[in-house]
N, C-alpha and C positions, 0 to 999 in steps of 0.2 A: 535568862531567856533560853539558853541551850537546854536546860533541864526540861522546860515546858515543851520545846520543840521535840526533844527526844521522847518525852512522855506521849505527846500527841501523835507522832508518826507511827506509834505502835498500832493505833486503830486503822490507819491506812494499810499497814502491813498485814494485819489480820484479815482485813477485807480483801486485799489483793490475793493473799494466799488462799482464802476460802473460794474466791472466784476461779482461781487457777485450778484448784482441786476439784471443785464441783463441775466446771466445764470439761476438765480432763476426764472425769468419770463419765460424763455424758457422752463425750466422743468415744470412749472405749465401749460403753454399754450399747450404743446405737450402731457401732461399726463404722462410724464416720472416719474420714481421713484426717490426719493431722492438718490443721489449717492455720491461717494467719491470726485468727482470734486467739487461739491457744498460744501461739508463739508470742504474741504481744502481751497477753495477760501474764505469762511466765516471765517475760523480760521486764515487765513493769514491777512485778513482785520482787524479782532479783535486784533491780535497781533500787527499790525502796529499802531492801535489806542492806545494801551497801551504804546508802545514805545514813541509815540508822547506825551502822557501825562507825561511820565517820563522826556523827554527832556524839556517840558514846565515847569515842576516843578523845574528842574535844573536852567532854566532861571530865574524863579521867585526868587529862593533862592540865585542866584548870584547878585541880586539887580535890575533886569530889570522889575520892577513892576510899573504900572501906573493904575489909577482907572478904565479905560475902560476894563482892563484885567479881571475884576470880572465877567462880563457877558460872556466873552470869555471862561474863565475857567469853569464856570458852564455849558455852552452849550456843551463844549467838553467832560466833564465828563459824562453828560447825553447821548451824542452820543455814547460814549464807552459802557455805560450801556445798551443802546438800542440794541446794537449788541451782547454784552456778554450774556445777558439773554437768547435770543433764542438759541445761540450756546450751552450754558450750559444745557438748558432744553432738546434740541434734543439729546445731548450726553447721557443723562440718559434714554431716551425713548427706547423702544424696536425697533429694526430696521424696522419692518413692520409698525410701527406707525409714522415713521418719514416722514415729508413732507417739501416741499420747502417754503410753505406759511410763517411760522414764520421768516425765514431768509430774505425773500423779504420784509416783513413789517419792520424788524429790520434794513435792509440796507437802505430802503427808508427813514425811520425816522432818522437814524443816519446821512445820507448824508444831509438831510435838516437841522439838527442841526449843522453840520459842516459848511455848507454854511452860516448859520446865525451867528455862532461863528466867522468865518473869517471876515464877514462884520461888526460885532460888534466892531472890532478894526480898522476898516477903511482900510483893506487890500483887494486887488483884489483876486478873486477866483483863477484865473490863470494869469500868466504874472509876470512882475516885481513888486517889492514893498516889498519883504522880508516878514518874520515872519508871 
């Protein structure tokens, strides 16, 4: 069951990451101010990344480890960090100094790492194949 949960959550992660990236780009392109929609989408994306890491660790501790997972694990942890850092930094900034740029960079970098991490274990980005 953990395997299927871990496999299915990736679609939510890719969707939340895409929403964060596209909306962040929209905010930058139109000159809009950092807003609650962007904050919530980035926070949701970050939360899903953390849930996915916990599910993945549960899988590893349940005995589903093979050598190719090493690269996958590192890329996924770096993907979560790439998004967590700008979310945390912006949370501490004064509201008038918050911009969408750090979240756009974080989302782009984390999505790239996620794609690389999925491919590292020979799984398709979308479609069947599990995990």
